[in-house]
PQR file of N, CA, C, O and H, with PARSE charges and radii, in Angstrom:
ATOM      1  N   MET A   1      -6.790 -82.842  -3.870 -0.4000 1.5000
ATOM      2  CA  MET A   1      -5.358 -82.697  -4.059 -0.0000 2.0000
ATOM      3  C   MET A   1      -5.012 -81.206  -4.060  0.5500 1.7000
ATOM      4  O   MET A   1      -5.651 -80.429  -4.769 -0.5500 1.4000
ATOM      5  N   PRO A   2      -4.016 -80.799  -3.281 -0.5600 1.5000
ATOM      6  CA  PRO A   2      -3.641 -79.382  -3.224  0.2800 2.0000
ATOM      7  C   PRO A   2      -3.108 -78.880  -4.564  0.5500 1.7000
ATOM      8  O   PRO A   2      -2.479 -79.618  -5.323 -0.5500 1.4000
ATOM      9  N   ARG A   3      -3.373 -77.627  -4.824 -0.4000 1.5000
ATOM     10  CA  ARG A   3      -2.841 -76.974  -6.026 -0.0000 2.0000
ATOM     11  C   ARG A   3      -1.850 -75.915  -5.593  0.5500 1.7000
ATOM     12  O   ARG A   3      -1.945 -75.372  -4.492 -0.5500 1.4000
ATOM     13  H   ARG A   3      -3.883 -77.027  -4.207  0.4000 1.0000
ATOM     14  N   ARG A   4      -0.912 -75.630  -6.452 -0.4000 1.5000
ATOM     15  CA  ARG A   4       0.085 -74.594  -6.182 -0.0000 2.0000
ATOM     16  C   ARG A   4      -0.174 -73.410  -7.094  0.5500 1.7000
ATOM     17  O   ARG A   4      -0.464 -73.563  -8.280 -0.5500 1.4000
ATOM     18  H   ARG A   4      -0.835 -76.071  -7.346  0.4000 1.0000
ATOM     19  N   TYR A   5      -0.063 -72.221  -6.509 -0.4000 1.5000
ATOM     20  CA  TYR A   5      -0.199 -70.985  -7.260 -0.0000 2.0000
ATOM     21  C   TYR A   5       1.000 -70.104  -6.950  0.5500 1.7000
ATOM     22  O   TYR A   5       1.618 -70.218  -5.891 -0.5500 1.4000
ATOM     23  H   TYR A   5       0.173 -72.096  -5.546  0.4000 1.0000
ATOM     24  N   SER A   6       1.308 -69.249  -7.867 -0.4000 1.5000
ATOM     25  CA  SER A   6       2.385 -68.289  -7.671 -0.0000 2.0000
ATOM     26  C   SER A   6       1.767 -66.900  -7.596  0.5500 1.7000
ATOM     27  O   SER A   6       0.895 -66.557  -8.395 -0.5500 1.4000
ATOM     28  H   SER A   6       0.806 -69.157  -8.727  0.4000 1.0000
ATOM     29  N   VAL A   7       2.218 -66.106  -6.637 -0.4000 1.5000
ATOM     30  CA  VAL A   7       1.678 -64.764  -6.439 -0.0000 2.0000
ATOM     31  C   VAL A   7       2.812 -63.762  -6.578  0.5500 1.7000
ATOM     32  O   VAL A   7       3.871 -63.917  -5.969 -0.5500 1.4000
ATOM     33  H   VAL A   7       2.926 -66.384  -5.988  0.4000 1.0000
ATOM     34  N   VAL A   8       2.580 -62.739  -7.381 -0.4000 1.5000
ATOM     35  CA  VAL A   8       3.540 -61.648  -7.521 -0.0000 2.0000
ATOM     36  C   VAL A   8       2.847 -60.386  -7.041  0.5500 1.7000
ATOM     37  O   VAL A   8       1.744 -60.072  -7.487 -0.5500 1.4000
ATOM     38  H   VAL A   8       1.720 -62.613  -7.876  0.4000 1.0000
ATOM     39  N   CYS A   9       3.498 -59.652  -6.122 -0.4000 1.5000
ATOM     40  CA  CYS A   9       2.883 -58.437  -5.589 -0.0000 2.0000
ATOM     41  C   CYS A   9       3.935 -57.342  -5.458  0.5500 1.7000
ATOM     42  O   CYS A   9       5.137 -57.610  -5.464 -0.5500 1.4000
ATOM     43  H   CYS A   9       4.394 -59.907  -5.760  0.4000 1.0000
ATOM     44  N   ASP A  10       3.467 -56.123  -5.340 -0.4000 1.5000
ATOM     45  CA  ASP A  10       4.397 -55.001  -5.186 -0.0000 2.0000
ATOM     46  C   ASP A  10       4.970 -54.991  -3.767  0.5500 1.7000
ATOM     47  O   ASP A  10       4.521 -55.739  -2.899 -0.5500 1.4000
ATOM     48  H   ASP A  10       2.491 -55.906  -5.334  0.4000 1.0000
ATOM     49  N   ASP A  11       5.957 -54.140  -3.550 -0.4000 1.5000
ATOM     50  CA  ASP A  11       6.643 -54.103  -2.257 -0.0000 2.0000
ATOM     51  C   ASP A  11       5.704 -53.761  -1.108  0.5500 1.7000
ATOM     52  O   ASP A  11       5.824 -54.338  -0.027 -0.5500 1.4000
ATOM     53  H   ASP A  11       6.321 -53.532  -4.255  0.4000 1.0000
ATOM     54  N   ASP A  12       4.778 -52.840  -1.317 -0.4000 1.5000
ATOM     55  CA  ASP A  12       3.855 -52.438  -0.254 -0.0000 2.0000
ATOM     56  C   ASP A  12       3.019 -53.625   0.215  0.5500 1.7000
ATOM     57  O   ASP A  12       2.893 -53.864   1.416 -0.5500 1.4000
ATOM     58  H   ASP A  12       4.681 -52.371  -2.195  0.4000 1.0000
ATOM     59  N   LEU A  13       2.460 -54.352  -0.715 -0.4000 1.5000
ATOM     60  CA  LEU A  13       1.640 -55.516  -0.354 -0.0000 2.0000
ATOM     61  C   LEU A  13       2.491 -56.600   0.290  0.5500 1.7000
ATOM     62  O   LEU A  13       2.070 -57.231   1.260 -0.5500 1.4000
ATOM     63  H   LEU A  13       2.563 -54.157  -1.691  0.4000 1.0000
ATOM     64  N   GLY A  14       3.675 -56.815  -0.242 -0.4000 1.5000
ATOM     65  CA  GLY A  14       4.582 -57.800   0.343 -0.0000 2.0000
ATOM     66  C   GLY A  14       4.947 -57.452   1.776  0.5500 1.7000
ATOM     67  O   GLY A  14       5.025 -58.327   2.638 -0.5500 1.4000
ATOM     68  H   GLY A  14       4.017 -56.302  -1.030  0.4000 1.0000
ATOM     69  N   ASP A  15       5.172 -56.157   2.025 -0.4000 1.5000
ATOM     70  CA  ASP A  15       5.478 -55.713   3.390 -0.0000 2.0000
ATOM     71  C   ASP A  15       4.304 -55.964   4.329  0.5500 1.7000
ATOM     72  O   ASP A  15       4.499 -56.336   5.486 -0.5500 1.4000
ATOM     73  H   ASP A  15       5.109 -55.446   1.324  0.4000 1.0000
ATOM     74  N   ARG A  16       3.098 -55.763   3.836 -0.4000 1.5000
ATOM     75  CA  ARG A  16       1.915 -55.993   4.671 -0.0000 2.0000
ATOM     76  C   ARG A  16       1.745 -57.471   4.985  0.5500 1.7000
ATOM     77  O   ARG A  16       1.379 -57.832   6.103 -0.5500 1.4000
ATOM     78  H   ARG A  16       2.940 -55.460   2.896  0.4000 1.0000
ATOM     79  N   VAL A  17       2.008 -58.331   4.002 -0.4000 1.5000
ATOM     80  CA  VAL A  17       1.939 -59.783   4.227 -0.0000 2.0000
ATOM     81  C   VAL A  17       2.997 -60.188   5.256  0.5500 1.7000
ATOM     82  O   VAL A  17       2.710 -60.960   6.170 -0.5500 1.4000
ATOM     83  H   VAL A  17       2.306 -58.038   3.093  0.4000 1.0000
ATOM     84  N   GLU A  18       4.215 -59.670   5.111 -0.4000 1.5000
ATOM     85  CA  GLU A  18       5.280 -59.976   6.069 -0.0000 2.0000
ATOM     86  C   GLU A  18       4.903 -59.532   7.477  0.5500 1.7000
ATOM     87  O   GLU A  18       5.132 -60.257   8.445 -0.5500 1.4000
ATOM     88  H   GLU A  18       4.449 -59.043   4.368  0.4000 1.0000
ATOM     89  N   ALA A  19       4.327 -58.344   7.586 -0.4000 1.5000
ATOM     90  CA  ALA A  19       3.938 -57.818   8.901 -0.0000 2.0000
ATOM     91  C   ALA A  19       2.880 -58.709   9.553  0.5500 1.7000
ATOM     92  O   ALA A  19       2.961 -59.004  10.746 -0.5500 1.4000
ATOM     93  H   ALA A  19       4.141 -57.755   6.799  0.4000 1.0000
ATOM     94  N   LEU A  20       1.894 -59.135   8.772 -0.4000 1.5000
ATOM     95  CA  LEU A  20       0.867 -60.032   9.317 -0.0000 2.0000
ATOM     96  C   LEU A  20       1.478 -61.357   9.750  0.5500 1.7000
ATOM     97  O   LEU A  20       1.111 -61.902  10.791 -0.5500 1.4000
ATOM     98  H   LEU A  20       1.828 -58.896   7.804  0.4000 1.0000
ATOM     99  N   ALA A  21       2.401 -61.873   8.961 -0.4000 1.5000
ATOM    100  CA  ALA A  21       3.050 -63.140   9.305 -0.0000 2.0000
ATOM    101  C   ALA A  21       3.798 -63.017  10.622  0.5500 1.7000
ATOM    102  O   ALA A  21       3.716 -63.908  11.468 -0.5500 1.4000
ATOM    103  H   ALA A  21       2.699 -61.430   8.115  0.4000 1.0000
ATOM    104  N   ARG A  22       4.523 -61.927  10.803 -0.4000 1.5000
ATOM    105  CA  ARG A  22       5.245 -61.717  12.067 -0.0000 2.0000
ATOM    106  C   ARG A  22       4.273 -61.553  13.230  0.5500 1.7000
ATOM    107  O   ARG A  22       4.461 -62.139  14.296 -0.5500 1.4000
ATOM    108  H   ARG A  22       4.589 -61.203  10.116  0.4000 1.0000
ATOM    109  N   GLU A  23       3.237 -60.754  13.013 -0.4000 1.5000
ATOM    110  CA  GLU A  23       2.283 -60.463  14.087 -0.0000 2.0000
ATOM    111  C   GLU A  23       1.609 -61.724  14.613  0.5500 1.7000
ATOM    112  O   GLU A  23       1.411 -61.872  15.818 -0.5500 1.4000
ATOM    113  H   GLU A  23       3.084 -60.279  12.147  0.4000 1.0000
ATOM    114  N   TYR A  24       1.259 -62.630  13.706 -0.4000 1.5000
ATOM    115  CA  TYR A  24       0.519 -63.830  14.092 -0.0000 2.0000
ATOM    116  C   TYR A  24       1.377 -65.095  14.093  0.5500 1.7000
ATOM    117  O   TYR A  24       0.858 -66.205  14.214 -0.5500 1.4000
ATOM    118  H   TYR A  24       1.420 -62.509  12.726  0.4000 1.0000
ATOM    119  N   ASP A  25       2.694 -64.919  13.958 -0.4000 1.5000
ATOM    120  CA  ASP A  25       3.628 -66.046  13.969 -0.0000 2.0000
ATOM    121  C   ASP A  25       3.230 -67.113  12.944  0.5500 1.7000
ATOM    122  O   ASP A  25       3.126 -68.297  13.265 -0.5500 1.4000
ATOM    123  H   ASP A  25       3.116 -64.018  13.860  0.4000 1.0000
ATOM    124  N   LEU A  26       3.012 -66.664  11.704 -0.4000 1.5000
ATOM    125  CA  LEU A  26       2.650 -67.546  10.594 -0.0000 2.0000
ATOM    126  C   LEU A  26       3.676 -67.389   9.477  0.5500 1.7000
ATOM    127  O   LEU A  26       4.457 -66.438   9.464 -0.5500 1.4000
ATOM    128  H   LEU A  26       3.096 -65.703  11.443  0.4000 1.0000
ATOM    129  N   THR A  27       3.663 -68.320   8.557 -0.4000 1.5000
ATOM    130  CA  THR A  27       4.470 -68.134   7.358 -0.0000 2.0000
ATOM    131  C   THR A  27       3.734 -67.178   6.421  0.5500 1.7000
ATOM    132  O   THR A  27       2.522 -66.991   6.530 -0.5500 1.4000
ATOM    133  H   THR A  27       3.029 -69.093   8.567  0.4000 1.0000
ATOM    134  N   GLU A  28       4.478 -66.584   5.512 -0.4000 1.5000
ATOM    135  CA  GLU A  28       3.847 -65.707   4.530 -0.0000 2.0000
ATOM    136  C   GLU A  28       2.853 -66.498   3.680  0.5500 1.7000
ATOM    137  O   GLU A  28       1.802 -65.978   3.307 -0.5500 1.4000
ATOM    138  H   GLU A  28       5.462 -66.736   5.424  0.4000 1.0000
ATOM    139  N   GLN A  29       3.181 -67.742   3.376 -0.4000 1.5000
ATOM    140  CA  GLN A  29       2.275 -68.581   2.597 -0.0000 2.0000
ATOM    141  C   GLN A  29       0.949 -68.781   3.325  0.5500 1.7000
ATOM    142  O   GLN A  29      -0.117 -68.740   2.710 -0.5500 1.4000
ATOM    143  H   GLN A  29       4.036 -68.164   3.679  0.4000 1.0000
ATOM    144  N   GLU A  30       1.020 -68.998   4.635 -0.4000 1.5000
ATOM    145  CA  GLU A  30      -0.210 -69.205   5.397 -0.0000 2.0000
ATOM    146  C   GLU A  30      -1.038 -67.926   5.456  0.5500 1.7000
ATOM    147  O   GLU A  30      -2.267 -67.984   5.400 -0.5500 1.4000
ATOM    148  H   GLU A  30       1.886 -69.032   5.135  0.4000 1.0000
ATOM    149  N   VAL A  31      -0.388 -66.785   5.567 -0.4000 1.5000
ATOM    150  CA  VAL A  31      -1.109 -65.513   5.557 -0.0000 2.0000
ATOM    151  C   VAL A  31      -1.869 -65.364   4.235  0.5500 1.7000
ATOM    152  O   VAL A  31      -3.052 -65.023   4.233 -0.5500 1.4000
ATOM    153  H   VAL A  31       0.610 -66.739   5.613  0.4000 1.0000
ATOM    154  N   ILE A  32      -1.198 -65.615   3.128 -0.4000 1.5000
ATOM    155  CA  ILE A  32      -1.832 -65.485   1.812 -0.0000 2.0000
ATOM    156  C   ILE A  32      -2.970 -66.488   1.670  0.5500 1.7000
ATOM    157  O   ILE A  32      -4.030 -66.149   1.143 -0.5500 1.4000
ATOM    158  H   ILE A  32      -0.238 -65.891   3.129  0.4000 1.0000
ATOM    159  N   ARG A  33      -2.765 -67.716   2.133 -0.4000 1.5000
ATOM    160  CA  ARG A  33      -3.804 -68.754   2.073 -0.0000 2.0000
ATOM    161  C   ARG A  33      -5.052 -68.310   2.840  0.5500 1.7000
ATOM    162  O   ARG A  33      -6.173 -68.453   2.352 -0.5500 1.4000
ATOM    163  H   ARG A  33      -1.905 -67.992   2.562  0.4000 1.0000
ATOM    164  N   GLN A  34      -4.847 -67.770   4.047 -0.4000 1.5000
ATOM    165  CA  GLN A  34      -5.984 -67.340   4.855 -0.0000 2.0000
ATOM    166  C   GLN A  34      -6.683 -66.127   4.244  0.5500 1.7000
ATOM    167  O   GLN A  34      -7.911 -66.042   4.272 -0.5500 1.4000
ATOM    168  H   GLN A  34      -3.936 -67.653   4.444  0.4000 1.0000
ATOM    169  N   LEU A  35      -5.920 -65.198   3.697 -0.4000 1.5000
ATOM    170  CA  LEU A  35      -6.524 -64.028   3.056 -0.0000 2.0000
ATOM    171  C   LEU A  35      -7.376 -64.437   1.853  0.5500 1.7000
ATOM    172  O   LEU A  35      -8.481 -63.926   1.669 -0.5500 1.4000
ATOM    173  H   LEU A  35      -4.923 -65.267   3.674  0.4000 1.0000
ATOM    174  N   LEU A  36      -6.871 -65.345   1.049 -0.4000 1.5000
ATOM    175  CA  LEU A  36      -7.641 -65.828  -0.101 -0.0000 2.0000
ATOM    176  C   LEU A  36      -8.908 -66.546   0.339  0.5500 1.7000
ATOM    177  O   LEU A  36      -9.982 -66.334  -0.224 -0.5500 1.4000
ATOM    178  H   LEU A  36      -5.974 -65.761   1.198  0.4000 1.0000
ATOM    179  N   ARG A  37      -8.773 -67.394   1.345 -0.4000 1.5000
ATOM    180  CA  ARG A  37      -9.933 -68.143   1.839 -0.0000 2.0000
ATOM    181  C   ARG A  37     -11.019 -67.182   2.325  0.5500 1.7000
ATOM    182  O   ARG A  37     -12.191 -67.344   1.986 -0.5500 1.4000
ATOM    183  H   ARG A  37      -7.901 -67.567   1.802  0.4000 1.0000
ATOM    184  N   GLU A  38     -10.630 -66.187   3.117 -0.4000 1.5000
ATOM    185  CA  GLU A  38     -11.598 -65.208   3.629 -0.0000 2.0000
ATOM    186  C   GLU A  38     -12.236 -64.412   2.492  0.5500 1.7000
ATOM    187  O   GLU A  38     -13.446 -64.183   2.495 -0.5500 1.4000
ATOM    188  H   GLU A  38      -9.678 -66.056   3.393  0.4000 1.0000
ATOM    189  N   ALA A  39     -11.437 -63.994   1.531 -0.4000 1.5000
ATOM    190  CA  ALA A  39     -11.971 -63.210   0.410 -0.0000 2.0000
ATOM    191  C   ALA A  39     -12.973 -64.024  -0.402  0.5500 1.7000
ATOM    192  O   ALA A  39     -13.993 -63.489  -0.835 -0.5500 1.4000
ATOM    193  H   ALA A  39     -10.454 -64.180   1.528  0.4000 1.0000
ATOM    194  N   LEU A  40     -12.701 -65.293  -0.611 -0.4000 1.5000
ATOM    195  CA  LEU A  40     -13.594 -66.135  -1.404 -0.0000 2.0000
ATOM    196  C   LEU A  40     -14.860 -66.496  -0.634  0.5500 1.7000
ATOM    197  O   LEU A  40     -15.910 -66.707  -1.242 -0.5500 1.4000
ATOM    198  H   LEU A  40     -11.872 -65.728  -0.259  0.4000 1.0000
ATOM    199  N   GLU A  41     -14.780 -66.571   0.672 -0.4000 1.5000
ATOM    200  CA  GLU A  41     -15.962 -66.896   1.468 -0.0000 2.0000
ATOM    201  C   GLU A  41     -16.930 -65.730   1.563  0.5500 1.7000
ATOM    202  O   GLU A  41     -18.101 -65.933   1.884 -0.5500 1.4000
ATOM    203  H   GLU A  41     -13.928 -66.400   1.166  0.4000 1.0000
ATOM    204  N   GLU A  42     -16.470 -64.508   1.290 -0.4000 1.5000
ATOM    205  CA  GLU A  42     -17.336 -63.335   1.354 -0.0000 2.0000
ATOM    206  C   GLU A  42     -18.363 -63.296   0.228  0.5500 1.7000
ATOM    207  O   GLU A  42     -19.377 -62.605   0.337 -0.5500 1.4000
ATOM    208  H   GLU A  42     -15.519 -64.343   1.029  0.4000 1.0000
ATOM    209  N   ASP A  43     -18.112 -64.026  -0.845 -0.4000 1.5000
ATOM    210  CA  ASP A  43     -19.039 -64.017  -2.000 -0.0000 2.0000
ATOM    211  C   ASP A  43     -20.372 -64.639  -1.678  0.5500 1.7000
ATOM    212  O   ASP A  43     -21.248 -64.704  -2.541 -0.5500 1.4000
ATOM    213  H   ASP A  43     -17.289 -64.586  -0.934  0.4000 1.0000
TER
END
């Protein structure tokens, strides 16, 4: 079952997430989901 999380970030990080979303035609939520998945898989 999917879980929901809330993320609060500063303007710089938010701008970077927005830029990635535009670049890859994704939603900001999908960008954050993929970044988290990649970060957790590195362990």
